[in-house]
C-alpha positions as CSV (number, residue, x, y, z in Angstrom):
1,M,-0.3,-0.1,0.4
2,K,1.3,3.4,-0.9
3,I,1.7,5.8,1.8
4,P,2.2,9.6,1.5
5,T,5.3,11.5,1.1
6,I,5.8,12.1,5.2
7,H,8.4,14.7,5.9
8,G,10.6,16.1,8.5
9,Y,13.2,16.3,10.4
10,I,15.8,13.5,12.0
11,D,16.6,15.6,14.8
12,R,18.9,12.7,16.6
13,R,20.3,9.1,14.7
14,I,23.2,6.4,16.0
15,L,23.4,3.5,14.1
16,I,25.3,0.9,16.3
17,N,26.9,-1.9,13.7
18,F,27.8,-5.3,14.0
19,T,29.6,-7.9,11.8
20,A,28.0,-11.4,11.7
21,D,27.9,-14.7,10.2
22,P,26.0,-14.6,7.0
23,K,24.9,-18.6,7.2
24,V,23.3,-17.6,10.5
25,V,21.6,-14.4,8.9
26,E,20.8,-15.9,5.8
27,K,18.6,-18.0,8.1
28,I,17.1,-15.5,9.3
29,I,15.6,-13.4,6.0
30,P,13.3,-14.8,4.0
31,F,13.2,-14.6,0.0
32,P,14.0,-12.9,-1.8
33,F,16.7,-11.0,0.2
34,R,19.9,-12.3,0.7
35,P,22.5,-10.5,3.4
36,K,24.8,-8.0,1.5
37,L,28.7,-9.0,2.4
38,Y,30.9,-6.3,3.6
39,K,34.6,-8.4,3.4
40,E,32.8,-11.7,3.2
41,K,30.6,-10.3,6.6
42,A,27.1,-9.5,7.2
43,I,26.9,-6.1,8.2
44,V,23.7,-6.0,11.0
45,G,23.0,-3.5,13.7
46,I,20.1,-1.5,15.0
47,C,19.3,2.3,14.4
48,L,17.9,4.7,17.5
49,I,16.6,7.7,15.4
50,R,14.8,10.7,17.2
51,L,12.0,12.0,14.7
52,K,10.4,15.6,14.9
53,H,7.5,17.4,12.9
54,I,6.3,14.0,11.0
55,K,3.5,14.9,9.0
56,P,2.6,14.3,5.2
57,K,4.7,16.7,3.1
58,G,3.2,20.3,2.0
59,L,1.4,21.0,5.9
60,P,3.1,22.6,8.2
61,D,5.6,21.6,10.8
62,F,2.7,22.5,13.9
63,L,0.7,19.2,12.7
64,G,3.8,17.1,13.1
65,V,4.4,14.6,15.3
66,N,7.4,14.0,17.4
67,S,9.0,10.3,18.6
68,E,11.9,7.8,19.5
69,N,12.7,5.1,17.7
70,G,14.0,2.2,17.4
71,A,14.6,0.0,13.9
72,H,17.2,-3.6,13.6
73,R,18.5,-3.2,11.0
74,I,19.8,-6.3,8.2
75,A,21.8,-5.4,5.1
76,V,20.7,-6.8,2.3
77,E,20.5,-7.0,-1.7
78,W,18.1,-9.0,-4.3
79,D,17.2,-9.3,-7.9
80,E,14.9,-7.3,-9.1
81,N,14.2,-7.0,-13.4
82,G,17.6,-8.0,-13.8
83,E,19.4,-6.3,-11.5
84,T,20.7,-6.7,-8.2
85,K,19.4,-4.2,-5.9
86,S,20.4,-2.9,-2.1
87,G,19.4,-2.1,1.2
88,V,17.4,-3.2,4.4
89,Y,15.7,-5.6,6.0
90,I,14.2,-4.7,9.1
91,P,12.7,-7.7,11.3
92,R,10.9,-5.2,13.9
93,R,10.6,-1.7,14.7
94,D,10.0,0.1,17.9
95,T,8.7,3.1,19.5
96,S,7.7,5.6,21.7
97,L,4.5,7.1,19.5
98,K,1.9,4.8,20.3
99,L,0.0,5.9,17.2
100,N,2.3,4.1,15.3
101,T,2.1,0.5,16.4
102,L,-2.0,1.3,15.8
103,V,-1.4,2.5,12.6
104,G,1.7,0.5,11.1
105,G,1.6,0.0,7.6
106,R,-0.3,3.4,7.1
107,I,1.8,6.0,8.3
108,F,5.2,3.5,8.8
109,P,5.5,0.3,6.8
110,G,5.4,-2.9,9.6
111,K,4.2,-4.1,12.6
112,H,6.1,-1.3,15.9
113,Y,6.1,-2.3,19.5
114,H,5.7,-0.3,21.6
115,A,8.7,0.7,23.6
116,K,9.5,2.7,27.0
117,F,12.5,4.8,26.0
118,N,15.4,6.1,28.5
119,V,17.5,9.2,26.9
120,N,20.4,11.6,28.1
121,E,21.8,13.9,25.9
122,N,25.1,16.4,27.7
123,N,27.4,17.5,26.2
124,G,28.9,15.2,23.0
125,N,27.8,12.2,25.6
126,Y,24.8,10.0,25.0
127,H,22.3,7.3,26.3
128,I,19.3,5.7,25.2
129,D,17.6,2.4,26.0
130,F,14.4,1.4,25.3
131,K,12.8,-1.5,27.0
132,S,9.5,-2.4,24.3
133,S,6.2,-4.1,24.5
134,D,7.8,-8.1,24.4
135,E,10.5,-7.5,26.5
136,T,12.8,-6.5,23.6
137,E,15.7,-4.6,25.5
138,I,17.9,-2.0,24.1
139,L,20.9,0.0,25.8
140,I,24.0,2.1,24.4
141,D,26.3,4.4,26.2
142,A,29.0,6.4,23.7
143,S,30.3,9.8,22.8
144,E,31.1,12.0,20.4
145,T,35.3,11.4,19.1
146,N,36.9,12.6,15.7
147,V,38.6,9.2,15.7
148,F,36.4,6.6,13.7
149,N,37.0,3.0,15.6
150,D,40.0,1.9,14.0
151,N,39.3,-1.5,14.4
152,S,36.3,-1.4,12.3
153,I,36.0,-3.7,10.0
154,F,35.6,-0.8,7.5
155,Q,38.4,0.8,8.1
156,T,37.7,4.3,7.6
157,L,34.3,6.6,8.2
158,N,34.2,7.2,4.4
159,N,34.0,3.6,4.0
160,V,31.3,2.8,6.5
161,S,29.3,6.0,4.9
162,D,29.3,5.1,1.9
163,F,28.2,1.6,3.0
164,F,25.6,3.1,4.4
165,E,24.2,6.1,2.7
166,K,23.8,2.9,0.2
167,G,21.1,1.7,2.0
168,D,18.7,4.0,1.6
169,L,15.9,1.9,1.1
170,G,14.3,-0.5,4.1
171,Y,11.4,-3.2,4.0
172,S,9.8,-4.0,7.0
173,P,7.4,-7.0,7.1
174,N,3.9,-6.9,7.9
175,H,1.5,-9.9,6.6
176,N,1.3,-10.6,3.2
177,K,3.9,-8.5,2.0
178,F,7.2,-6.6,2.6
179,E,6.8,-3.0,2.7
180,G,9.4,-0.4,1.1
181,L,10.4,2.7,2.1
182,R,12.7,4.6,1.2
183,L,15.0,8.1,3.2
184,K,15.4,10.5,1.0
185,A,18.0,13.1,3.7
186,Y,18.7,16.3,2.2
187,H,22.3,16.2,3.0
188,W,24.1,13.2,4.4
189,E,26.8,13.7,7.4
190,V,28.0,11.0,10.0
191,R,30.3,11.4,12.9
192,P,32.2,8.3,14.6
193,L,30.9,6.9,18.3
194,D,32.8,6.1,21.0
195,V,30.8,2.9,22.5
196,K,31.8,2.1,26.2
197,N,28.7,-0.1,26.2
198,V,26.2,-1.9,23.9
199,R,23.5,-3.8,24.8
200,S,20.9,-5.7,22.4
201,S,19.1,-8.5,23.1
202,F,17.6,-8.7,19.9
203,F,20.8,-10.3,19.0
204,E,22.3,-11.9,22.3
205,N,19.7,-14.5,21.3
206,E,21.3,-17.5,21.0
207,E,18.4,-18.9,18.7
208,L,19.3,-16.3,16.1
209,F,21.9,-15.7,16.8
210,P,24.8,-18.7,17.9
211,E,27.5,-17.5,20.7
212,G,30.7,-16.3,18.8
213,S,28.4,-15.7,14.8
214,V,27.8,-11.5,15.3
215,T,30.1,-8.4,16.7
216,F,30.1,-4.7,17.7
217,D,31.8,-2.9,15.0
218,N,31.4,1.1,14.9
219,A,28.7,3.8,16.1
220,L,27.9,6.3,13.7
221,L,25.8,10.1,14.8
222,M,23.7,12.1,12.1
223,T,22.0,14.9,13.8
224,N,19.8,17.8,12.6
225,I,18.4,16.2,9.1
226,E,15.7,17.3,7.2
227,H,14.8,14.7,5.1
228,E,11.5,12.3,3.4
229,W,10.5,9.1,3.1
230,K,9.3,7.8,0.5
231,S,7.7,5.0,-0.3
232,E,8.8,2.2,-2.6
233,T,6.7,-0.7,-4.3
234,D,5.8,-3.4,-1.9
235,K,7.0,-7.0,-2.5
236,Y,5.1,-9.9,-1.7
237,K,5.5,-12.9,0.3
238,E,6.2,-16.3,-1.6
239,P,3.4,-18.8,-0.3
240,M,3.9,-21.5,2.1
Protein backbone atom coordinates (compact mmCIF):
# COMPACT_ATOMS: atom_id res chain seq x y z
CA MET A 1 0.00 0.00 0.00
CA LYS A 2 1.35 3.41 -0.95
CA ILE A 3 1.65 5.88 1.90
CA PRO A 4 1.97 9.64 1.33
CA THR A 5 5.43 11.18 1.17
CA ILE A 6 6.38 11.96 4.76
CA HIS A 7 8.48 15.02 5.63
CA GLY A 8 10.24 15.88 8.85
CA TYR A 9 13.53 16.20 10.69
CA ILE A 10 15.95 13.64 12.05
CA ASP A 11 16.84 15.31 15.32
CA ARG A 12 19.24 12.50 16.22
CA ARG A 13 20.08 9.18 14.56
CA ILE A 14 22.52 6.63 15.95
CA LEU A 15 23.48 3.63 13.82
CA ILE A 16 24.90 0.77 15.89
CA ASN A 17 26.59 -1.66 13.53
CA PHE A 18 27.66 -5.28 13.96
CA THR A 19 29.30 -7.89 11.74
CA ALA A 20 27.67 -11.31 11.59
CA ASP A 21 28.16 -14.77 10.14
CA PRO A 22 26.43 -14.72 6.71
CA LYS A 23 25.18 -18.31 7.08
CA VAL A 24 23.45 -17.38 10.34
CA VAL A 25 21.86 -14.28 8.79
CA GLU A 26 20.67 -16.24 5.75
CA LYS A 27 18.45 -18.30 8.07
CA ILE A 28 16.57 -15.29 9.47
CA ILE A 29 15.91 -13.23 6.35
CA PRO A 30 13.18 -14.25 3.90
CA PHE A 31 13.24 -14.57 0.11
CA PRO A 32 13.92 -12.56 -2.05
CA PHE A 33 16.54 -11.03 0.25
CA ARG A 34 20.07 -12.27 0.92
CA PRO A 35 22.82 -10.77 3.11
CA LYS A 36 24.80 -7.94 1.55
CA LEU A 37 28.39 -8.78 2.44
CA TYR A 38 31.32 -6.51 3.26
CA LYS A 39 34.65 -8.32 3.35
CA GLU A 40 32.75 -11.61 3.56
CA LYS A 41 30.72 -10.52 6.62
CA ALA A 42 27.02 -9.75 6.92
CA ILE A 43 26.26 -6.31 8.37
CA VAL A 44 23.45 -6.00 10.93
CA GLY A 45 22.54 -3.33 13.42
CA ILE A 46 20.15 -0.98 15.18
CA CYS A 47 18.97 2.48 14.20
CA LEU A 48 17.99 4.68 17.18
CA ILE A 49 16.27 7.71 15.73
CA ARG A 50 14.43 10.69 17.19
CA LEU A 51 12.04 12.17 14.65
CA LYS A 52 10.44 15.62 14.84
CA HIS A 53 7.60 17.30 12.95
CA ILE A 54 6.72 14.12 11.05
CA LYS A 55 3.70 14.66 8.81
CA PRO A 56 2.60 14.34 5.16
CA LYS A 57 4.72 16.58 2.96
CA GLY A 58 3.16 20.00 2.41
CA LEU A 59 1.53 20.31 5.83
CA PRO A 60 2.94 22.82 8.36
CA ASP A 61 5.44 21.59 10.96
CA PHE A 62 3.12 22.22 13.92
CA LEU A 63 0.84 19.43 12.70
CA GLY A 64 3.67 16.90 12.86
CA VAL A 65 4.41 14.33 15.56
CA ASN A 66 7.63 13.58 17.46
CA SER A 67 8.88 10.17 18.55
CA GLU A 68 11.80 8.02 19.64
CA ASN A 69 12.21 4.91 17.51
CA GLY A 70 14.37 1.81 17.20
CA ALA A 71 14.77 -0.38 14.13
CA HIS A 72 16.76 -3.60 13.86
CA ARG A 73 18.32 -3.68 10.42
CA ILE A 74 20.08 -6.20 8.20
CA ALA A 75 21.94 -5.08 5.07
CA VAL A 76 20.52 -7.05 2.14
CA GLU A 77 20.50 -7.32 -1.61
CA TRP A 78 18.10 -8.93 -4.06
CA ASP A 79 17.55 -9.42 -7.78
CA GLU A 80 15.02 -7.22 -9.55
CA ASN A 81 14.45 -6.90 -13.30
CA GLY A 82 17.84 -8.39 -14.05
CA GLU A 83 19.68 -6.06 -11.66
CA THR A 84 21.09 -6.48 -8.16
CA LYS A 85 19.45 -4.01 -5.76
CA SER A 86 20.50 -3.26 -2.18
CA GLY A 87 18.94 -1.87 0.98
CA VAL A 88 18.00 -3.07 4.45
CA TYR A 89 15.56 -5.64 5.79
CA ILE A 90 13.95 -4.50 9.05
CA PRO A 91 12.68 -7.49 11.05
CA ARG A 92 11.30 -5.32 13.87
CA ARG A 93 10.47 -1.72 14.73
CA ASP A 94 9.97 -0.17 18.18
CA THR A 95 8.52 3.25 18.95
CA SER A 96 7.60 5.56 21.81
CA LEU A 97 4.56 6.77 19.86
CA LYS A 98 1.45 4.67 20.42
CA LEU A 99 -0.01 6.04 17.19
CA ASN A 100 2.66 4.15 15.25
CA THR A 101 1.71 0.87 16.93
CA LEU A 102 -1.91 1.40 15.92
CA VAL A 103 -1.33 2.43 12.30
CA GLY A 104 1.81 0.51 11.36
CA GLY A 105 1.66 -0.01 7.60
CA ARG A 106 -0.31 3.20 7.06
CA ILE A 107 2.10 5.96 8.16
CA PHE A 108 5.27 3.89 8.50
CA PRO A 109 5.52 0.34 7.17
CA GLY A 110 5.53 -2.81 9.23
CA LYS A 111 4.38 -3.77 12.70
CA HIS A 112 5.60 -1.50 15.51
CA TYR A 113 6.11 -2.52 19.14
CA HIS A 114 5.46 0.08 21.77
CA ALA A 115 8.56 0.75 23.90
CA LYS A 116 9.53 2.89 26.87
CA PHE A 117 12.62 4.92 26.00
CA ASN A 118 15.09 6.42 28.46
CA VAL A 119 17.29 9.06 26.80
CA ASN A 120 20.01 11.23 28.32
CA GLU A 121 22.08 13.46 26.02
CA ASN A 122 24.59 15.95 27.40
CA ASN A 123 27.68 17.62 25.94
CA GLY A 124 28.22 15.01 23.26
CA ASN A 125 27.48 12.06 25.56
CA TYR A 126 24.58 9.75 24.78
CA HIS A 127 22.72 7.21 26.86
CA ILE A 128 19.73 5.52 25.25
CA ASP A 129 17.88 2.47 26.41
CA PHE A 130 14.44 1.07 25.81
CA LYS A 131 12.31 -1.87 26.82
CA SER A 132 9.61 -2.96 24.43
CA SER A 133 6.17 -4.45 25.00
CA ASP A 134 7.57 -7.92 24.20
CA GLU A 135 10.55 -7.44 26.58
CA THR A 136 13.10 -6.65 23.85
CA GLU A 137 15.79 -4.40 25.36
CA ILE A 138 18.45 -2.10 23.89
CA LEU A 139 21.14 -0.03 25.60
CA ILE A 140 24.01 2.16 24.41
CA ASP A 141 26.41 4.55 26.13
CA ALA A 142 28.55 6.52 23.69
CA SER A 143 30.39 9.81 23.21
CA GLU A 144 31.14 11.91 20.17
CA THR A 145 34.68 11.56 18.88
CA ASN A 146 36.78 12.69 15.93
CA VAL A 147 38.36 9.25 15.53
CA PHE A 148 36.66 6.38 13.73
CA ASN A 149 37.03 2.96 15.37
CA ASP A 150 40.29 1.57 13.95
CA ASN A 151 39.15 -1.97 14.73
CA SER A 152 36.18 -1.65 12.36
CA ILE A 153 35.93 -3.87 9.32
CA PHE A 154 35.24 -0.69 7.32
CA GLN A 155 38.60 0.88 8.29
CA THR A 156 37.57 4.47 7.44
CA LEU A 157 34.61 6.76 8.09
CA ASN A 158 34.20 7.34 4.34
CA ASN A 159 33.87 3.60 3.69
CA VAL A 160 31.18 3.09 6.32
CA SER A 161 29.37 6.28 5.30
CA ASP A 162 29.18 5.15 1.66
CA PHE A 163 27.92 1.70 2.66
CA PHE A 164 25.00 3.01 4.70
CA GLU A 165 24.13 5.91 2.40
CA LYS A 166 23.47 3.33 -0.33
CA GLY A 167 21.19 1.39 2.04
CA ASP A 168 18.45 4.03 1.90
CA LEU A 169 15.65 1.60 0.96
CA GLY A 170 14.17 -0.47 3.78
CA TYR A 171 11.66 -3.32 3.67
CA SER A 172 9.53 -4.29 6.67
CA PRO A 173 7.34 -7.40 7.00
CA ASN A 174 3.62 -6.80 7.38
CA HIS A 175 1.13 -9.65 6.93
CA ASN A 176 1.69 -11.21 3.47
CA LYS A 177 4.14 -8.64 2.11
CA PHE A 178 7.24 -6.53 2.66
CA GLU A 179 6.50 -2.82 2.65
CA GLY A 180 9.18 -0.56 1.18
CA LEU A 181 10.20 2.91 2.33
CA ARG A 182 13.07 5.02 0.99
CA LEU A 183 14.87 7.65 3.06
CA LYS A 184 15.80 10.82 1.19
CA ALA A 185 18.13 12.84 3.42
CA TYR A 186 18.55 16.41 2.17
CA HIS A 187 22.10 16.29 3.50
CA TRP A 188 24.07 13.15 4.39
CA GLU A 189 26.72 13.43 7.08
CA VAL A 190 27.77 10.86 9.68
CA ARG A 191 30.14 11.29 12.61
CA PRO A 192 31.83 8.55 14.64
CA LEU A 193 30.85 7.59 18.17
CA ASP A 194 33.07 6.05 20.83
CA VAL A 195 30.96 3.28 22.38
CA LYS A 196 31.51 2.41 26.04
CA ASN A 197 28.62 -0.01 26.45
CA VAL A 198 26.15 -1.60 24.06
CA ARG A 199 23.54 -4.33 24.50
CA SER A 200 20.77 -5.77 22.36
CA SER A 201 18.61 -8.65 23.54
CA PHE A 202 17.74 -9.27 19.88
CA PHE A 203 21.35 -9.86 18.82
CA GLU A 204 22.10 -11.63 22.11
CA ASN A 205 19.34 -14.16 21.45
CA GLU A 206 21.39 -17.31 20.83
CA GLU A 207 18.44 -19.05 19.18
CA LEU A 208 18.85 -16.51 16.36
CA PHE A 209 22.54 -15.67 16.69
CA PRO A 210 24.64 -18.48 18.19
CA GLU A 211 27.46 -17.41 20.49
CA GLY A 212 30.29 -15.77 18.55
CA SER A 213 28.26 -15.23 15.37
CA VAL A 214 27.73 -11.47 15.84
CA THR A 215 30.28 -8.83 16.91
CA PHE A 216 30.01 -5.09 17.55
CA ASP A 217 31.86 -3.09 14.88
CA ASN A 218 31.14 0.66 15.06
CA ALA A 219 28.56 3.35 15.76
CA LEU A 220 27.67 6.50 13.83
CA LEU A 221 25.79 9.70 14.63
CA MET A 222 23.63 11.95 12.47
CA THR A 223 21.92 15.12 13.74
CA ASN A 224 19.59 17.82 12.43
CA ILE A 225 18.82 16.26 9.05
CA GLU A 226 15.78 17.40 7.07
CA HIS A 227 14.42 14.43 5.17
CA GLU A 228 11.56 12.68 3.38
CA TRP A 229 10.28 9.12 3.49
CA LYS A 230 8.95 7.87 0.15
CA SER A 231 6.89 4.73 -0.29
CA GLU A 232 8.26 2.07 -2.66
CA THR A 233 6.54 -0.88 -4.35
CA ASP A 234 5.72 -3.66 -1.91
CA LYS A 235 7.18 -7.12 -2.33
CA TYR A 236 4.87 -10.06 -1.69
CA LYS A 237 5.89 -13.10 0.31
CA GLU A 238 6.04 -16.45 -1.39
CA PRO A 239 3.07 -18.73 -0.55
CA MET A 240 3.86 -21.36 2.09
